C-alpha positions as CSV (number, residue, x, y, z in Angstrom):
1,X,18.1,-11.6,-1.0
2,X,16.1,-13.0,2.0
3,X,12.6,-11.6,1.3
4,X,11.2,-10.8,-2.1
5,X,7.9,-9.0,-1.8
6,X,5.1,-8.2,-4.3
7,X,2.8,-5.3,-3.3
8,X,-0.5,-4.7,-5.1
9,X,-0.1,-0.9,-5.0
10,X,2.6,1.7,-4.6
11,X,1.9,3.1,-1.1
12,X,1.5,-0.4,0.3
13,X,5.0,-1.3,-1.1
14,X,6.5,1.8,0.6
15,X,4.8,0.9,3.8
16,X,6.2,-2.6,3.7
17,X,9.7,-1.3,2.8
18,X,9.6,0.9,5.9
19,X,8.6,-2.1,8.1
20,X,11.4,-4.3,6.8
21,X,13.9,-1.4,7.1
22,X,12.9,-0.9,10.7
23,X,13.8,-4.6,11.2
24,X,17.4,-4.0,10.2
25,X,17.2,-5.0,6.5
26,X,18.6,-3.1,3.5
27,X,15.6,-2.6,1.3
28,X,15.1,-1.5,-2.3
29,X,11.6,-0.7,-3.7
30,X,11.3,-1.4,-7.4
31,X,8.6,0.3,-9.4
32,X,7.0,-2.4,-11.6
33,X,8.5,-5.8,-12.4
34,X,12.3,-5.3,-12.7
35,X,13.9,-6.3,-16.0
36,X,16.7,-8.7,-16.2
37,X,19.3,-6.0,-16.1
38,X,18.1,-4.5,-12.8
39,X,20.8,-4.5,-10.1
40,X,19.4,-5.4,-6.7
41,X,22.8,-4.7,-5.2
42,X,23.3,-5.7,-1.6
43,X,19.5,-5.6,-0.8
44,X,18.4,-8.0,1.9
45,X,14.8,-7.4,0.8
46,X,13.3,-6.2,-2.5
47,X,9.7,-5.0,-2.7
48,X,8.2,-4.8,-6.2
49,X,5.4,-2.2,-6.4
50,X,2.6,-3.1,-8.8
51,X,-0.6,-1.4,-9.6
52,X,-2.7,-4.5,-9.6
53,X,-5.2,-4.1,-6.8
54,X,-8.1,-3.1,-9.1
55,X,-6.9,-4.8,-12.3
56,X,-8.9,-7.7,-13.8
57,X,-7.8,-10.7,-11.9
58,X,-6.1,-12.4,-14.8
59,X,-3.9,-9.3,-15.3
60,X,-3.2,-9.0,-11.5
61,X,-2.2,-12.7,-11.4
62,X,0.1,-12.4,-14.5
63,X,1.9,-9.3,-13.1
64,X,2.3,-10.9,-9.7
65,X,3.7,-14.1,-11.2
66,X,6.2,-12.2,-13.3
67,X,7.4,-10.3,-10.2
68,X,7.6,-13.6,-8.3
69,X,9.7,-15.2,-11.0
70,X,12.1,-12.3,-11.0
71,X,12.5,-12.3,-7.2
72,X,12.9,-16.1,-7.0
73,X,15.5,-16.0,-9.8
74,X,17.4,-13.4,-7.8
75,X,17.5,-15.8,-4.9
76,X,14.6,-14.7,-2.6
77,X,14.2,-17.2,0.2
78,X,10.7,-16.2,1.1
79,X,8.0,-14.4,-0.9
80,X,5.6,-11.9,0.7
81,X,2.4,-10.8,-1.0
82,X,1.4,-7.4,0.4
83,X,-2.1,-6.0,0.3
84,X,-3.9,-3.3,2.2
85,X,-4.6,-3.6,5.9
86,X,-8.3,-3.1,5.0
87,X,-8.2,-6.1,2.7
88,X,-9.3,-3.9,-0.3
89,X,-10.7,-6.2,-2.9
90,X,-14.0,-7.5,-4.3
91,X,-15.7,-10.9,-4.3
92,X,-14.0,-11.6,-7.6
93,X,-10.5,-10.9,-6.2
94,X,-7.7,-10.1,-6.4
95,X,-6.2,-11.2,-3.1
96,X,-7.4,-14.8,-3.4
97,X,-6.5,-15.4,-7.0
98,X,-3.0,-13.9,-6.6
99,X,-2.4,-15.9,-3.4
100,X,-3.5,-19.1,-5.1
101,X,-1.2,-18.4,-8.1
102,X,1.8,-17.7,-5.8
103,X,1.2,-20.8,-3.8
104,X,1.5,-22.8,-7.0
105,X,4.5,-20.9,-8.1
106,X,6.4,-21.6,-4.9
107,X,5.2,-25.1,-4.5
108,X,4.0,-24.2,-1.0
109,X,1.3,-26.2,0.7
110,X,-0.1,-23.4,2.8
111,X,0.1,-19.7,3.5
112,X,-1.3,-17.2,6.0
113,X,-3.5,-14.1,5.4
114,X,-3.0,-11.4,8.1
115,X,-3.8,-7.8,7.2
116,X,-3.6,-6.6,10.8
117,X,-1.8,-3.3,11.5
118,X,-2.6,-2.3,15.1
119,X,-0.6,1.0,14.9
120,X,-3.1,2.2,12.3
121,X,-6.2,0.7,14.1
122,X,-6.5,-2.4,11.9
123,X,-7.0,-5.6,14.0
124,X,-8.3,-9.1,13.3
125,X,-10.4,-10.9,15.9
126,X,-12.3,-14.2,15.3
127,X,-11.5,-13.7,11.6
128,X,-13.3,-10.3,11.5
129,X,-11.4,-7.2,10.5
130,X,-11.8,-4.0,12.6
131,X,-11.0,-0.5,11.6
132,X,-10.6,1.2,15.0
133,X,-13.7,0.2,17.0
134,X,-15.7,-0.5,13.9
135,X,-16.2,-3.7,11.9
136,X,-14.7,-3.2,8.4
137,X,-18.2,-3.4,7.0
138,X,-19.3,-0.5,9.2
139,X,-16.3,1.7,8.5
140,X,-15.9,4.2,5.7
141,X,-14.4,1.4,3.6
142,X,-18.0,0.3,2.9
143,X,-18.2,3.2,0.5
144,X,-14.8,2.9,-1.2
145,X,-15.3,3.9,-4.8
146,X,-13.4,0.9,-6.3
147,X,-13.2,-1.8,-3.6
148,X,-16.2,-1.3,-1.3
149,X,-15.8,-3.7,1.7
150,X,-19.2,-4.8,3.1
151,X,-18.2,-8.0,4.8
152,X,-15.8,-8.0,7.8
153,X,-15.5,-11.8,8.0
154,X,-12.2,-12.4,6.2
155,X,-12.5,-16.1,6.0
156,X,-15.8,-15.6,4.2
157,X,-14.4,-12.9,1.9
158,X,-11.3,-14.9,1.0
159,X,-13.3,-18.1,0.5
160,X,-15.4,-16.3,-2.1
161,X,-12.2,-15.4,-4.0
162,X,-10.6,-18.9,-4.2
163,X,-11.5,-22.5,-4.6
164,X,-8.8,-23.5,-2.1
165,X,-10.0,-24.3,1.4
166,X,-9.6,-21.4,3.8
167,X,-9.4,-21.6,7.6
168,X,-8.7,-19.5,10.7
169,X,-6.0,-19.4,13.4
170,X,-8.0,-17.8,16.2
171,X,-7.1,-15.4,19.0
172,X,-7.0,-18.1,21.6
173,X,-4.2,-19.8,19.7
174,X,-2.3,-16.6,18.7
175,X,-2.1,-15.3,22.3
176,X,-0.2,-18.5,23.3
177,X,2.7,-17.5,21.1
178,X,4.8,-18.7,18.1
179,X,4.9,-22.3,19.1
180,X,1.1,-22.6,19.3
181,X,0.7,-20.8,16.0
182,X,3.2,-23.0,14.3
183,X,1.4,-26.1,15.6
184,X,-1.8,-24.7,14.3
185,X,-0.3,-24.2,10.8
186,X,1.1,-27.8,10.8
187,X,-2.3,-29.2,11.8
188,X,-4.1,-27.1,9.2
189,X,-1.7,-28.3,6.5
190,X,-2.3,-31.9,7.6
191,X,-6.1,-31.2,7.4
192,X,-5.7,-30.0,3.8
193,X,-6.3,-26.3,4.4
194,X,-4.3,-24.0,2.0
195,X,-5.0,-20.4,3.3
196,X,-5.3,-19.4,6.9
197,X,-6.6,-16.1,8.2
198,X,-4.7,-15.3,11.4
199,X,-6.1,-13.1,14.2
200,X,-3.9,-10.3,15.6
201,X,-4.7,-7.4,17.8
202,X,-1.2,-6.3,19.1
203,X,2.3,-5.9,17.7
204,X,3.6,-8.7,20.0
205,X,1.1,-11.0,18.4
206,X,2.3,-10.0,14.9
207,X,5.9,-10.7,16.0
208,X,4.8,-14.2,17.2
209,X,3.1,-14.8,13.8
210,X,6.2,-13.7,12.0
211,X,8.3,-16.1,14.0
212,X,5.8,-19.0,13.3
213,X,6.0,-18.1,9.6
214,X,9.8,-18.7,9.4
215,X,9.3,-21.9,7.4
216,X,6.7,-20.7,5.0
217,X,7.6,-20.1,1.4
218,X,4.8,-17.6,1.0
219,X,3.4,-15.1,3.5
220,X,0.5,-12.8,2.6
221,X,-0.9,-9.8,4.5
222,X,-0.5,-6.2,5.4
223,X,2.8,-4.7,6.2
224,X,2.1,-5.2,10.0
225,X,2.8,-9.0,9.9
226,X,6.3,-8.2,8.4
227,X,7.3,-6.8,11.8
228,X,8.4,-10.3,12.8
229,X,10.0,-11.5,9.6
230,X,13.5,-9.9,9.6
231,X,14.4,-11.6,12.9
232,X,14.0,-15.0,11.2
233,X,17.0,-14.2,9.0
234,X,19.2,-12.9,11.9
235,X,18.4,-9.1,11.7
236,X,17.8,-6.9,14.7
237,X,14.8,-4.8,15.1
238,X,15.5,-1.1,15.3
239,X,13.5,2.1,15.5
240,X,12.8,4.0,12.3
241,X,14.7,7.3,11.8
242,X,12.8,10.5,12.4
243,X,15.8,12.7,11.6
244,X,15.5,15.1,8.6
245,X,17.1,13.7,5.5
246,X,18.6,15.4,2.5
247,X,16.0,16.0,-0.3
248,X,16.5,17.4,-3.7
249,X,16.0,21.2,-3.9
250,X,12.9,22.4,-5.7
251,X,9.4,23.5,-5.2
252,X,6.8,21.3,-3.5
253,X,3.1,20.3,-4.1
254,X,0.4,18.0,-2.6
255,X,-1.6,15.8,-4.9
256,X,-4.6,14.0,-3.4
257,X,-6.8,11.5,-5.2
258,X,-8.0,9.4,-2.4
259,X,-11.6,9.7,-1.3
260,X,-11.0,8.0,2.1
261,X,-12.3,9.7,5.3
262,X,-8.7,10.2,6.5
263,X,-7.6,12.0,3.4
264,X,-10.7,14.2,3.4
265,X,-9.8,15.2,7.0
266,X,-6.3,16.0,6.0
267,X,-7.5,18.2,3.1
268,X,-9.8,20.0,5.5
269,X,-6.9,20.6,8.0
270,X,-4.6,21.9,5.2
271,X,-7.3,24.3,3.9
272,X,-8.0,25.5,7.4
273,X,-4.3,26.2,7.8
274,X,-4.4,28.5,4.7
275,X,-3.0,26.1,2.1
276,X,-4.6,27.1,-1.3
277,X,-6.4,24.1,-2.8
278,X,-7.8,23.4,-6.3
279,X,-10.6,20.8,-6.4
280,X,-10.9,18.6,-9.5
281,X,-14.2,17.2,-10.6
282,X,-14.2,14.1,-13.0
283,X,-17.1,15.5,-15.0
284,X,-15.2,18.7,-15.6
285,X,-12.3,16.6,-17.0
286,X,-14.7,14.5,-19.1
287,X,-16.3,17.6,-20.6
288,X,-13.0,19.5,-21.2
289,X,-13.5,22.2,-18.6
290,X,-10.4,21.1,-16.6
291,X,-7.1,19.9,-18.1
292,X,-3.8,18.9,-16.7
293,X,-2.2,22.0,-18.3
294,X,-4.7,24.3,-16.5
295,X,-4.3,22.6,-13.2
296,X,-0.5,22.6,-13.3
297,X,-0.5,26.3,-14.3
298,X,-2.6,27.1,-11.2
299,X,-0.1,25.4,-9.0
300,X,3.0,26.9,-10.7
301,X,1.5,30.4,-10.4
302,X,0.7,29.9,-6.7
303,X,3.0,31.7,-4.3
304,X,2.4,29.2,-1.5
305,X,5.1,26.8,-0.5
306,X,2.9,23.7,-0.7
307,X,-0.2,24.2,-2.9
308,X,-2.8,21.4,-2.9
309,X,-4.7,19.8,-5.8
310,X,-7.3,17.2,-4.9
311,X,-10.2,15.2,-6.3
312,X,-11.2,13.7,-3.0
313,X,-14.9,14.0,-2.3
314,X,-17.6,12.6,0.0
315,X,-19.3,9.3,-0.9
316,X,-22.5,10.9,-2.3
317,X,-20.5,13.0,-4.8
318,X,-18.3,10.1,-5.7
319,X,-21.4,8.0,-6.5
320,X,-22.8,10.9,-8.5
321,X,-19.7,11.0,-10.7
322,X,-19.6,7.3,-11.1
323,X,-23.3,7.1,-12.1
324,X,-22.6,9.7,-14.8
325,X,-19.3,8.4,-16.1
326,X,-19.0,4.8,-14.9
327,X,-17.0,3.7,-11.9
328,X,-13.7,2.8,-13.6
329,X,-13.8,5.7,-16.1
330,X,-14.3,8.3,-13.3
331,X,-11.3,7.1,-11.5
332,X,-9.2,6.8,-14.6
333,X,-10.0,10.3,-15.7
334,X,-8.8,11.7,-12.4
335,X,-5.7,9.5,-12.2
336,X,-4.6,10.5,-15.7
337,X,-5.1,14.2,-15.0
338,X,-3.2,14.1,-11.7
339,X,-0.4,12.1,-13.3
340,X,-0.2,14.7,-16.1
341,X,-0.1,17.5,-13.5
342,X,2.8,15.8,-11.7
343,X,4.8,15.5,-14.9
344,X,4.3,19.2,-15.8
345,X,5.3,20.2,-12.3
346,X,8.4,18.2,-12.4
347,X,9.3,19.8,-15.7
348,X,8.7,23.2,-14.1
349,X,11.2,22.4,-11.3
350,X,9.1,20.8,-8.6
351,X,11.1,18.1,-6.8
352,X,9.1,17.4,-3.6
353,X,5.6,15.8,-3.7
354,X,3.2,14.4,-1.2
355,X,0.7,12.1,-3.0
356,X,-2.4,10.7,-1.2
357,X,-4.1,7.5,-2.4
358,X,-2.7,4.2,-3.6
359,X,-4.2,4.4,-7.1
360,X,-3.2,8.0,-7.4
361,X,0.4,7.3,-6.2
362,X,0.7,4.5,-8.7
363,X,-0.4,6.7,-11.6
364,X,1.8,9.6,-10.5
365,X,5.0,7.5,-10.0
366,X,4.4,5.6,-13.2
367,X,4.2,8.9,-15.0
368,X,7.3,10.4,-13.3
369,X,9.2,7.2,-14.2
370,X,11.6,6.3,-11.4
371,X,12.7,2.7,-11.5
372,X,13.4,2.4,-7.8
373,X,13.1,4.3,-4.5
374,X,15.1,4.5,-1.3
375,X,13.3,4.7,2.0
376,X,13.6,7.8,4.2
377,X,12.2,8.9,7.6
378,X,8.7,8.0,8.7
379,X,6.1,10.8,8.7
380,X,3.3,8.8,10.3
381,X,2.9,5.0,10.9
382,X,3.4,3.3,7.5
383,X,4.2,6.4,5.5
384,X,7.9,7.4,5.0
385,X,9.5,9.9,2.7
386,X,11.3,8.3,-0.2
387,X,13.8,9.5,-2.8
388,X,14.2,8.3,-6.4
389,X,17.3,6.4,-7.2
390,X,17.5,7.2,-10.9
391,X,16.7,10.0,-13.3
392,X,15.9,13.5,-11.9
393,X,16.0,13.2,-8.1
394,X,12.6,13.5,-6.5
395,X,11.4,13.3,-2.9
396,X,8.1,11.5,-2.7
397,X,5.8,10.8,0.2
398,X,3.3,8.2,-1.0
399,X,0.4,7.9,1.4
400,X,-2.3,5.3,1.4
401,X,-5.6,7.0,1.5
402,X,-6.6,5.7,4.9
403,X,-3.2,6.5,6.6
404,X,-1.9,9.5,8.4
405,X,-3.0,12.0,11.1
406,X,-5.2,14.9,10.2
407,X,-2.2,17.3,10.0
408,X,-0.2,15.0,7.7
409,X,-0.1,17.5,4.8
410,X,1.2,20.2,7.2
411,X,3.9,18.3,9.1
412,X,5.4,16.1,6.3
413,X,7.7,18.8,5.1
414,X,9.4,19.2,8.5
415,X,11.4,16.1,7.9
416,X,13.0,17.4,4.8
417,X,16.3,19.3,4.6
């Protein structure tokens, strides 16, 4: 195993798997920390998908360290801590605390932090994260129900999360290439810095950063920075497959829990195209007016090929539900119900699922129970189809809430045979 990766949510893990597979690596995605009997086979890279993004930081650190130990014991030469390209976290963590713990576990002197993913409009310039043309703090992420991001300066955000000194490798250095970046890392280490935010606005810059990171024991960032890592181990970059791939036969459904602007647009496009949709309200769940049984029955009785169930809502309605139920409880009620729906659909013969939202995807996959996933063709940048490697075969498209074109829910099925 060359790269052992730890992702703080399921969709992010899948995104990273896709990036490493494009680079020529054989990749396995493990759901949760693999036990001692788990067979990594001939995998060049293993990505462990956790659900740690919004956990209390002590729990997130503990789970991440357990995954790191398993990967290092299996021979991983480099660890990668993957988080969202919008740096989803809070001032209390979890990106800083987990990075700090992994630095100690690897004995590394220094790591980088680079969430840039230009293909999806995420760029870092002068240490500030942009979503398209907007600063992160001006983007819809400012209203995220669990991890509102109201500061675009990543050096500042990360420094609030860790006691270790944080610095910046700026654009003027990055554009000079891998040699200049490597020299900047060496100087920062000599100066006692431990974490370096790295600017990146193009894929070529990400490749240069990856080349410069060849000697690091720990790399942290979004999946974009992984574009340059496989070449460090002798692998050749290749285009992702867009050919249809065999998927298990069975009915299909769309499950959307994300409240991101992108997912809300995708829901609107699906409904406009005639896809029947059932909206879930957390207060209805809390007061017993909506149950997983009732929601699953509605989908099962639908005569449409891809019915949609969603809890996504605009920020004002999300705030209303959170005020009434509490921020964490509102989210947990929805996740629990949607996971219960997925299980009931599987038991009724559904085998193909599109799931929107990192937290929702984690809840659904944990409920369905596959231990590992194989990576299939890419639907949109960062979002492939996957197929479970154990138990009842399932085709799963696990989409980060912010990812995908407006017609994602309509076109995803075209890649399935």
